[in-house]
Steps between C-alpha positions, in 0.01 A plus 500: 500500500399743215572342157626836385769525751820616324789240494862538437737237358739345755858597452790278613858633548748236369864563598731477191859536635669674791762739374768398742757243476343258760143346509282662755435288816130575484476380140751213474327358176539835303821499310726810491521714178836327421342157544214608280737596219608851570851436623610876522173640650521625858255736663602768742269714721591856609288679759510873586293715726458878473337756735479862533752695712239561772460126577560456872785282623419146612386464862682178539845387403433124512 
């Protein structure tokens, strides 16, 4: 391997606290925000999709 090969630092994502009122089943050791000292914090997610008026109707109703 070439000694001048560029390297990048390794980055690790560390979960801090789920925003809901219950612990996540996939991260049972990570406390909720309330357990971590933020009793009134609760996150909510809202999704919206927008398209143009010429978007065709779905081909399936499943």
